[in-house]
BAMAR-269934 format. One record per residue: residue number from 1; residue in three letters; x, y, z of N, C-alpha, C in turn. Coordinates in nm, 4 decimals. Each point is the difference from the previous one (the first is absolute). Example, Ala and Ser with C-alpha at 12.3 -4.5 7.8 and 13.67 -1.06 7.14 Angstrom:
REM BAMAR-269934
+-----+---------+----------+----------+----------+----------+----------+----------+----------+----------+----------+
! num ! residuo !       nx !       ny !       nz !      cax !      cay !      caz !       cx !       cy !       cz !
+-----+---------+----------+----------+----------+----------+----------+----------+----------+----------+----------+
!   1 !     ALA !   1.3190 !  -0.5690 !   0.7800 !  -0.0890 !   0.1190 !   0.0000 !   0.0900 !   0.1200 !   0.0000 !
!   2 !     SER !  -0.0350 !   0.1050 !  -0.0720 !   0.0820 !   0.1190 !   0.0060 !  -0.0770 !   0.1090 !   0.0730 !
+-----+---------+----------+----------+----------+----------+----------+----------+----------+----------+----------+
This chain:
REM BAMAR-269934
+-----+---------+----------+----------+----------+----------+----------+----------+----------+----------+----------+
! num ! residuo !       nx !       ny !       nz !      cax !      cay !      caz !       cx !       cy !       cz !
+-----+---------+----------+----------+----------+----------+----------+----------+----------+----------+----------+
!   1 !     MET !   0.6712 !  -0.4459 !  -2.7428 !  -0.1345 !  -0.0294 !  -0.0436 !  -0.0803 !  -0.0507 !   0.1198 !
!   2 !     ASN !  -0.1194 !   0.0553 !   0.0141 !  -0.0895 !  -0.0370 !   0.1078 !  -0.1000 !  -0.1027 !  -0.0501 !
!   3 !     VAL !   0.0024 !  -0.1192 !   0.0555 !  -0.0933 !  -0.1051 !  -0.0386 !  -0.0991 !  -0.0167 !   0.1140 !
!   4 !     VAL !  -0.1281 !   0.0102 !  -0.0329 !  -0.1043 !  -0.0133 !   0.1012 !  -0.0479 !  -0.1444 !   0.0018 !
!   5 !     ASP !   0.0037 !  -0.0598 !   0.1165 !  -0.0487 !  -0.1370 !   0.0175 !  -0.1498 !   0.0056 !   0.0279 !
!   6 !     PRO !  -0.0826 !  -0.0527 !  -0.0893 !  -0.1451 !   0.0083 !   0.0193 !  -0.0497 !  -0.0792 !   0.1212 !
!   7 !     ASP !   0.0822 !  -0.0890 !   0.0528 !  -0.0410 !  -0.0798 !   0.1151 !   0.0253 !   0.0704 !   0.1331 !
!   8 !     ILE !   0.0690 !   0.1140 !  -0.0027 !   0.0290 !   0.0716 !   0.1241 !  -0.1184 !   0.0886 !   0.0358 !
!   9 !     ASN !  -0.0476 !  -0.0181 !   0.1196 !  -0.1114 !   0.0765 !   0.0532 !   0.0467 !   0.1439 !   0.0257 !
!  10 !     PRO !  -0.0740 !   0.1002 !  -0.0468 !   0.0391 !   0.1401 !   0.0250 !   0.0133 !   0.0320 !   0.1490 !
!  11 !     ASN !  -0.0820 !  -0.0649 !   0.0838 !   0.0127 !   0.0212 !   0.1445 !   0.1344 !  -0.0514 !   0.0505 !
!  12 !     ASP !   0.0464 !  -0.1117 !  -0.0553 !   0.1302 !  -0.0541 !   0.0392 !   0.1122 !   0.0948 !  -0.0409 !
!  13 !     GLU !  -0.0146 !   0.0649 !  -0.1147 !   0.1002 !   0.0981 !  -0.0426 !   0.0075 !   0.1155 !   0.0986 !
!  14 !     ALA !  -0.1153 !   0.0475 !   0.0462 !  -0.0035 !   0.1099 !   0.0962 !   0.0634 !  -0.0422 !   0.1329 !
!  15 !     VAL !  -0.0303 !  -0.1210 !   0.0444 !   0.0593 !  -0.0504 !   0.1250 !   0.1515 !  -0.0120 !  -0.0153 !
!  16 !     ALA !   0.0447 !  -0.0538 !  -0.1124 !   0.1440 !  -0.0153 !  -0.0236 !   0.0693 !   0.1359 !  -0.0016 !
!  17 !     ARG !  -0.0643 !   0.0999 !  -0.0579 !   0.0585 !   0.1350 !  -0.0027 !   0.0145 !   0.0558 !   0.1420 !
!  18 !     LYS !  -0.1000 !  -0.0230 !   0.0826 !   0.0061 !   0.0466 !   0.1391 !   0.1089 !  -0.0738 !   0.0778 !
!  19 !     LEU !   0.0064 !  -0.1310 !  -0.0194 !   0.1031 !  -0.0782 !   0.0700 !   0.1399 !   0.0407 !  -0.0457 !
!  20 !     ALA !   0.0158 !   0.0261 !  -0.1282 !   0.1304 !   0.0445 !  -0.0510 !   0.0381 !   0.1341 !   0.0617 !
!  21 !     ALA !  -0.0980 !   0.0869 !   0.0181 !   0.0280 !   0.1300 !   0.0614 !   0.0446 !  -0.0164 !   0.1452 !
!  22 !     LEU !  -0.0513 !  -0.1012 !   0.0665 !   0.0370 !  -0.0239 !   0.1398 !   0.1308 !  -0.0772 !   0.0145 !
!  23 !     ALA !   0.0525 !  -0.0499 !  -0.1111 !   0.1173 !  -0.0874 !   0.0041 !   0.1308 !   0.0773 !   0.0050 !
!  24 !     HIS !   0.0011 !   0.1101 !   0.0714 !   0.1234 !   0.0767 !   0.0185 !  -0.0006 !   0.0546 !   0.1420 !
!  25 !     PRO !   0.1076 !  -0.0200 !   0.0746 !   0.0013 !   0.0423 !   0.1406 !  -0.0204 !   0.1500 !   0.0199 !
!  26 !     VAL !   0.0466 !   0.0815 !  -0.0921 !  -0.0190 !   0.1446 !   0.0143 !  -0.1480 !   0.0355 !  -0.0111 !
!  27 !     ARG !  -0.0702 !  -0.0653 !  -0.0913 !  -0.1426 !   0.0300 !  -0.0144 !  -0.0798 !  -0.0479 !   0.1210 !
!  28 !     LEU !   0.0408 !  -0.1108 !   0.0596 !  -0.0651 !  -0.0433 !   0.1244 !   0.0230 !   0.1027 !   0.1107 !
!  29 !     ARG !   0.1202 !   0.0521 !   0.0076 !   0.0315 !   0.1018 !   0.1006 !  -0.0811 !   0.1265 !  -0.0248 !
!  30 !     LEU !  -0.0115 !   0.0396 !  -0.1267 !  -0.0798 !   0.1181 !  -0.0325 !  -0.1461 !  -0.0204 !   0.0404 !
!  31 !     LEU !  -0.0529 !  -0.1187 !  -0.0242 !  -0.1383 !  -0.0286 !   0.0413 !  -0.0162 !   0.0142 !   0.1506 !
!  32 !     ARG !   0.0948 !  -0.0530 !   0.0756 !  -0.0072 !   0.0117 !   0.1465 !   0.0074 !   0.1456 !   0.0434 !
!  33 !     ASN !   0.0889 !   0.0767 !  -0.0614 !   0.0113 !   0.1416 !   0.0352 !  -0.1267 !   0.0763 !  -0.0359 !
!  34 !     LEU !  -0.0569 !  -0.0303 !  -0.1151 !  -0.1255 !   0.0644 !  -0.0388 !  -0.1137 !  -0.0392 !   0.0932 !
!  35 !     ALA !  -0.0029 !  -0.1253 !   0.0412 !  -0.1064 !  -0.0475 !   0.0882 !   0.0058 !   0.0677 !   0.1362 !
!  36 !     ALA !   0.1180 !   0.0394 !   0.0420 !   0.0177 !   0.0639 !   0.1302 !  -0.0407 !   0.1474 !  -0.0025 !
!  37 !     ALA !  -0.0156 !   0.0557 !  -0.1191 !  -0.0360 !   0.1410 !  -0.0138 !  -0.1342 !   0.0111 !  -0.0709 !
!  38 !     ASP !  -0.0613 !   0.1138 !   0.0124 !  -0.1274 !   0.0222 !  -0.0691 !   0.0225 !   0.0124 !  -0.1499 !
!  39 !     ALA !   0.0923 !   0.0826 !  -0.0386 !   0.0386 !   0.0180 !  -0.1403 !   0.1392 !   0.0616 !   0.0004 !
!  40 !     CYS !   0.0817 !  -0.0397 !  -0.0947 !   0.1382 !   0.0476 !  -0.0049 !   0.0327 !   0.0504 !  -0.1393 !
!  41 !     CYS !   0.0907 !   0.0964 !  -0.0036 !   0.0577 !   0.0379 !  -0.1286 !   0.1343 !  -0.0735 !  -0.0114 !
!  42 !     VAL !   0.0575 !   0.0015 !  -0.1167 !   0.1245 !  -0.0738 !  -0.0237 !   0.1087 !   0.0449 !   0.0981 !
!  43 !     LYS !   0.0106 !   0.1292 !   0.0229 !   0.1050 !   0.0523 !   0.0889 !  -0.0103 !  -0.0579 !   0.1409 !
!  44 !     GLU !  -0.1229 !  -0.0251 !   0.0456 !  -0.0191 !  -0.0564 !   0.1335 !   0.0405 !  -0.1468 !   0.0070 !
!  45 !     LEU !   0.0091 !  -0.0661 !  -0.1142 !   0.0395 !  -0.1405 !  -0.0036 !   0.1492 !  -0.0175 !  -0.0249 !
!  46 !     VAL !   0.0664 !   0.1044 !  -0.0443 !   0.1434 !  -0.0083 !  -0.0296 !   0.0805 !  -0.0240 !   0.1276 !
!  47 !     ARG !  -0.0266 !   0.0773 !   0.1021 !   0.0794 !  -0.0086 !   0.1243 !  -0.0072 !  -0.1388 !   0.0651 !
!  48 !     PRO !  -0.1197 !  -0.0560 !   0.0231 !  -0.0037 !  -0.1312 !   0.0669 !   0.0578 !  -0.1138 !  -0.0837 !
!  49 !     THR !   0.0003 !   0.0146 !  -0.1313 !   0.0536 !  -0.1072 !  -0.0837 !   0.1483 !   0.0184 !  -0.0266 !
!  50 !     GLY !   0.0489 !   0.1250 !   0.0094 !   0.1405 !   0.0264 !  -0.0291 !   0.0329 !  -0.0080 !  -0.1483 !
!  51 !     LEU !  -0.1026 !   0.0091 !  -0.0843 !   0.0192 !  -0.0100 !  -0.1443 !  -0.0149 !   0.1366 !  -0.0655 !
!  52 !     ALA !   0.0489 !   0.0102 !  -0.1212 !  -0.0145 !   0.1238 !  -0.0763 !  -0.1470 !   0.0215 !  -0.0337 !
!  53 !     GLN !  -0.0381 !   0.1255 !  -0.0141 !  -0.1383 !   0.0329 !  -0.0321 !  -0.0433 !  -0.0645 !  -0.1315 !
!  54 !     SER !   0.0875 !  -0.0039 !  -0.0983 !  -0.0357 !  -0.0611 !  -0.1287 !  -0.0251 !  -0.1498 !   0.0148 !
!  55 !     THR !   0.0765 !  -0.0658 !   0.0861 !  -0.0183 !  -0.1438 !   0.0236 !  -0.1338 !  -0.0259 !   0.0682 !
!  56 !     VAL !  -0.0318 !   0.0805 !   0.1011 !  -0.1285 !  -0.0135 !   0.0694 !  -0.1144 !   0.0235 !  -0.0980 !
!  57 !     SER !   0.0125 !   0.0998 !  -0.0843 !  -0.1038 !   0.0296 !  -0.0998 !  -0.0213 !  -0.1172 !  -0.0948 !
!  58 !     GLN !   0.1085 !  -0.0617 !  -0.0431 !  -0.0117 !  -0.1142 !  -0.0919 !  -0.0718 !  -0.1172 !   0.0660 !
!  59 !     HIS !   0.0339 !  -0.0269 !   0.1257 !  -0.0661 !  -0.1094 !   0.0719 !  -0.1476 !   0.0321 !   0.0241 !
!  60 !     LEU !  -0.0302 !   0.1245 !   0.0324 !  -0.1396 !   0.0384 !   0.0201 !  -0.0798 !  -0.0146 !  -0.1293 !
!  61 !     LYS !   0.0619 !   0.0312 !  -0.1124 !  -0.0675 !  -0.0144 !  -0.1288 !  -0.0399 !  -0.1455 !  -0.0241 !
!  62 !     VAL !   0.0879 !  -0.0938 !   0.0348 !  -0.0324 !  -0.1423 !  -0.0154 !  -0.1202 !  -0.0361 !   0.0871 !
!  63 !     LEU !  -0.0016 !   0.0488 !   0.1233 !  -0.1110 !  -0.0282 !   0.0915 !  -0.1300 !   0.0653 !  -0.0467 !
!  64 !     VAL !   0.0099 !   0.1197 !  -0.0548 !  -0.1186 !   0.0683 !  -0.0530 !  -0.0521 !  -0.0739 !  -0.1230 !
!  65 !     ASP !   0.0900 !  -0.0375 !  -0.0905 !  -0.0409 !  -0.0729 !  -0.1206 !  -0.0673 !  -0.1327 !   0.0337 !
!  66 !     ALA !   0.0430 !  -0.0613 !   0.1099 !  -0.0603 !  -0.1265 !   0.0452 !  -0.1266 !   0.0237 !   0.0825 !
!  67 !     GLU !  -0.0368 !   0.1275 !   0.0187 !  -0.1194 !   0.0406 !   0.0741 !   0.0052 !  -0.0363 !   0.1483 !
!  68 !     LEU !   0.1211 !  -0.0139 !   0.0540 !   0.0164 !  -0.0275 !   0.1430 !   0.0166 !   0.1293 !   0.0795 !
!  69 !     VAL !   0.0348 !   0.1065 !  -0.0694 !   0.0163 !   0.1323 !   0.0596 !  -0.0768 !   0.0979 !  -0.0870 !
!  70 !     SER !  -0.0663 !   0.0952 !   0.0651 !  -0.0720 !   0.1057 !  -0.0710 !   0.0722 !   0.1314 !   0.0222 !
!  71 !     PHE !  -0.0212 !   0.0934 !  -0.0913 !   0.0569 !   0.1321 !   0.0205 !  -0.0964 !   0.1069 !  -0.0460 !
!  72 !     ARG !   0.0159 !   0.1169 !   0.0592 !  -0.0770 !   0.1169 !  -0.0424 !   0.0956 !   0.1185 !  -0.0068 !
!  73 !     THR !  -0.0249 !   0.0856 !  -0.0940 !   0.0828 !   0.1189 !  -0.0144 !  -0.0450 !   0.1040 !   0.1005 !
!  74 !     GLU !   0.0959 !   0.0570 !   0.0694 !  -0.0278 !   0.1021 !   0.1007 !   0.1016 !   0.1126 !  -0.0174 !
!  75 !     LYS !  -0.0455 !   0.1099 !  -0.0531 !   0.0872 !   0.1133 !  -0.0331 !   0.1091 !  -0.0459 !  -0.0955 !
!  76 !     GLN !   0.1248 !   0.0071 !   0.0414 !   0.1101 !  -0.0370 !  -0.0890 !   0.0569 !  -0.1379 !   0.0286 !
!  77 !     SER !  -0.0688 !  -0.0779 !   0.0794 !   0.0491 !  -0.1349 !   0.0301 !  -0.1139 !  -0.1003 !  -0.0104 !
!  78 !     SER !   0.0344 !  -0.1250 !   0.0131 !  -0.0990 !  -0.1080 !   0.0012 !   0.0009 !  -0.0641 !   0.1373 !
!  79 !     ARG !  -0.1176 !  -0.0340 !   0.0484 !  -0.0145 !  -0.0672 !   0.1289 !  -0.0363 !  -0.1455 !  -0.0275 !
!  80 !     TYR !   0.0725 !  -0.0917 !   0.0615 !  -0.0179 !  -0.1439 !  -0.0215 !  -0.0640 !  -0.0640 !   0.1226 !
!  81 !     THR !  -0.0891 !  -0.0949 !  -0.0249 !  -0.0641 !  -0.0759 !   0.1073 !  -0.0091 !  -0.1475 !  -0.0421 !
!  82 !     VAL !  -0.0018 !  -0.0865 !   0.0990 !  -0.0158 !  -0.1430 !  -0.0256 !  -0.1438 !  -0.0260 !  -0.0435 !
!  83 !     ASN !  -0.0172 !  -0.0814 !  -0.1013 !  -0.1320 !  -0.0439 !  -0.0433 !  -0.0311 !  -0.1276 !   0.0786 !
!  84 !     ALA !  -0.0514 !   0.0190 !   0.1208 !  -0.0239 !  -0.1123 !   0.0905 !  -0.0974 !  -0.1008 !  -0.0598 !
!  85 !     GLY !  -0.0983 !   0.0467 !  -0.0739 !  -0.0959 !  -0.0910 !  -0.0620 !   0.0665 !  -0.0951 !  -0.0981 !
!  86 !     ALA !   0.0932 !   0.0528 !  -0.0794 !   0.0714 !  -0.0844 !  -0.0968 !   0.0876 !  -0.1022 !   0.0720 !
!  87 !     LEU !   0.0635 !   0.0413 !   0.1101 !   0.0835 !  -0.0939 !   0.0764 !  -0.0857 !  -0.1088 !   0.0646 !
!  88 !     ARG !  -0.1175 !   0.0375 !   0.0516 !  -0.0902 !  -0.0998 !   0.0590 !  -0.0470 !  -0.0987 !  -0.1072 !
!  89 !     GLU !  -0.0334 !   0.0538 !  -0.1165 !  -0.0448 !  -0.0868 !  -0.1094 !   0.1103 !  -0.0968 !  -0.0409 !
!  90 !     LEU !   0.1228 !   0.0498 !  -0.0092 !   0.1135 !  -0.0845 !  -0.0357 !   0.0216 !  -0.1082 !   0.1056 !
!  91 !     ALA !  -0.0095 !   0.0371 !   0.1261 !   0.0142 !  -0.0981 !   0.1078 !  -0.1087 !  -0.1066 !  -0.0102 !
!  92 !     GLY !  -0.1217 !   0.0405 !  -0.0362 !  -0.1091 !  -0.0953 !  -0.0170 !   0.0257 !  -0.0969 !  -0.1140 !
!  93 !     VAL !   0.0541 !   0.0504 !  -0.1104 !   0.0314 !  -0.0857 !  -0.1147 !   0.1069 !  -0.1014 !   0.0386 !
!  94 !     ILE !   0.0996 !   0.0455 !   0.0737 !   0.1065 !  -0.0909 !   0.0436 !  -0.0583 !  -0.1057 !   0.0933 !
!  95 !     GLY !  -0.0868 !   0.0412 !   0.0913 !  -0.0642 !  -0.0952 !   0.0905 !  -0.0839 !  -0.1018 !  -0.0743 !
!  96 !     GLN !  -0.0776 !   0.0463 !  -0.0983 !  -0.0815 !  -0.0918 !  -0.0798 !   0.0877 !  -0.0962 !  -0.0786 !
!  97 !     THR !   0.1108 !   0.0500 !  -0.0513 !   0.0916 !  -0.0854 !  -0.0759 !   0.0569 !  -0.1090 !   0.0904 !
!  98 !     LEU !   0.0398 !   0.0370 !   0.1204 !   0.0515 !  -0.0999 !   0.0941 !  -0.1075 !  -0.1022 !   0.0346 !
!  99 !     ASP !  -0.1212 !   0.0471 !   0.0241 !  -0.1094 !  -0.0923 !   0.0319 !  -0.0267 !  -0.0946 !  -0.1160 !
! 100 !     HIS !   0.0043 !   0.0519 !  -0.1216 !  -0.0260 !  -0.0814 !  -0.1184 !   0.1130 !  -0.1003 !  -0.0236 !
! 101 !     CYS !   0.1243 !   0.0473 !   0.0099 !   0.1156 !  -0.0869 !  -0.0277 !   0.0190 !  -0.1061 !   0.1085 !
! 102 !     CYS !  -0.0186 !   0.0408 !   0.1219 !   0.0280 !  -0.0892 !   0.1123 !  -0.1259 !  -0.0627 !   0.0573 !
! 103 !     GLY !  -0.1134 !   0.0478 !  -0.0408 !  -0.1246 !  -0.0487 !   0.0579 !  -0.0042 !   0.0240 !   0.1497 !
! 104 !     GLY !   0.0726 !   0.1007 !   0.0442 !   0.0074 !   0.0303 !   0.1417 !   0.0989 !  -0.0873 !   0.0744 !
! 105 !     ALA !   0.0579 !  -0.1003 !  -0.0677 !   0.0897 !  -0.0946 !   0.0666 !   0.1324 !   0.0628 !   0.0399 !
! 106 !     CYS !   0.0421 !   0.1051 !  -0.0687 !   0.1308 !   0.0578 !   0.0323 !  -0.0084 !   0.1004 !   0.1139 !
! 107 !     LEU !  -0.1197 !   0.0391 !   0.0394 !  -0.0134 !   0.1004 !   0.1043 !   0.0623 !  -0.0422 !   0.1323 !
! 108 !     PRO !  -0.0209 !  -0.1237 !   0.0500 !   0.0633 !  -0.0363 !   0.1265 !   0.1528 !   0.0053 !  -0.0075 !
! 109 !     ALA !   0.0581 !  -0.0379 !  -0.1118 !   0.1453 !   0.0019 !  -0.0137 !   0.0528 !   0.1423 !  -0.0006 !
! 110 !     CYS !  -0.0764 !   0.0928 !  -0.0548 !   0.0422 !   0.1396 !  -0.0092 !  -0.0410 !   0.0793 !   0.1228 !
! 111 !     GLU !  -0.0854 !  -0.0543 !   0.0810 !  -0.0586 !   0.0735 !   0.1112 !   0.1041 !   0.0652 !   0.0893 !
! 112 !     GLY !   0.1005 !  -0.0735 !   0.0401 !   0.0996 !   0.0552 !   0.0901 !   0.0832 !   0.1096 !  -0.0618 !
! 113 !     GLU !   0.0337 !  -0.0154 !  -0.1277 !   0.0868 !   0.0963 !  -0.0664 !  -0.0686 !   0.1329 !  -0.0267 !
! 114 !     PHE !  -0.1278 !  -0.0015 !  -0.0376 !  -0.0662 !   0.1216 !  -0.0423 !  -0.1154 !   0.0424 !   0.0901 !
! 115 !     SER !  -0.0242 !  -0.0705 !   0.1065 !  -0.1181 !   0.0280 !   0.0800 !   0.0003 !   0.1399 !   0.0594 !
! 116 !     ASP !   0.1148 !   0.0510 !   0.0433 !   0.0042 !   0.1332 !   0.0575 !  -0.0407 !   0.1052 !  -0.1017 !
! 117 !     HIS !   0.0403 !  -0.0183 !  -0.1243 !  -0.0285 !   0.0978 !  -0.1030 !  -0.1439 !  -0.0086 !  -0.0483 !
! 118 !     SER !  -0.0542 !  -0.1194 !  -0.0062 !  -0.1363 !  -0.0140 !  -0.0500 !  -0.1010 !   0.0588 !   0.0974 !
! 119 !     ARG !   0.0315 !   0.0035 !   0.1279 !  -0.0920 !   0.0556 !   0.0983 !   0.0007 !   0.1515 !   0.0001 !
! 120 !     GLU !   0.0965 !   0.0601 !  -0.0632 !   0.0092 !   0.1450 !  -0.0029 !  -0.1002 !   0.0621 !  -0.0963 !
! 121 !     GLY !  -0.0722 !  -0.0807 !  -0.0750 !  -0.0988 !   0.0537 !  -0.0930 !   0.0645 !   0.0599 !  -0.1218 !
! 122 !     ASP !  -0.0423 !   0.1209 !  -0.0375 !   0.0473 !   0.0602 !  -0.1237 !   0.1113 !   0.1002 !   0.0232 !
! 123 !     ALA !   0.0591 !   0.0028 !   0.1166 !   0.1018 !   0.0996 !   0.0284 !   0.1286 !  -0.0299 !  -0.0746 !
! 124 !     PRO !   0.0413 !   0.0890 !  -0.0917 !   0.1250 !  -0.0225 !  -0.0712 !   0.1197 !  -0.0058 !   0.0943 !
! 125 !     ALA !  -0.0103 !   0.0593 !   0.1184 !   0.1099 !  -0.0037 !   0.0946 !   0.0272 !  -0.1405 !   0.0501 !
! 126 !     ALA !  -0.0917 !  -0.0938 !  -0.0240 !   0.0174 !  -0.1370 !   0.0459 !   0.0838 !  -0.0832 !  -0.0970 !
! 127 !     LEU !   0.0526 !   0.0614 !  -0.1038 !   0.0814 !  -0.0737 !  -0.0951 !   0.1278 !  -0.0478 !   0.0667 !
! 128 !     PRO !   0.0480 !  -0.1200 !  -0.0355 !   0.1231 !  -0.0505 !   0.0596 !   0.1169 !   0.0939 !  -0.0265 !
! 129 !     GLY !   0.0869 !   0.0105 !   0.0962 !   0.1206 !   0.0806 !  -0.0153 !  -0.0230 !   0.1484 !   0.0204 !
! 130 !     ASN !  -0.1153 !   0.0385 !   0.0553 !  -0.0286 !   0.1409 !   0.0191 !   0.0811 !   0.0541 !   0.1157 !
! 131 !     LYS !   0.0870 !   0.0934 !  -0.0302 !   0.0797 !   0.0643 !   0.1031 !  -0.0570 !   0.1364 !   0.0357 !
! 132 !     ASP !  -0.1055 !   0.0415 !  -0.0722 !  -0.0545 !   0.1332 !   0.0178 !  -0.1134 !   0.0062 !   0.1009 !
! 133 !     SER !  -0.0507 !  -0.1139 !   0.0430 !  -0.1157 !   0.0048 !   0.0900 !   0.0420 !  -0.0003 !   0.1440 !
+-----+---------+----------+----------+----------+----------+----------+----------+----------+----------+----------+
């Protein structure tokens, strides 16, 4: 049974869905691989990930459903691209949340740990643990 909490902001639900989609290392890797290419089909993502085509397709579906990846049909295949605008928006929400929760006080403590990544802007390749860049 699905119970809807009337106090939950619909925007928060959308953010949570996006964060949940990013909460898997394979999907982070797929995002990095997609970001490095203009557009990819599933077959082009199978080799660098070493996963079965069906597994890659399932992970891409989660990213598409979360609106972090877009796709278009091209002949008999689908071409996938990173939705950079959605990722930038998500990063902004996370930044605003940190500013609100910490009042900016936690930034100096986090500065050393994340400073290299924050200066990279919106590049998905700047994600921690990226072995593909």
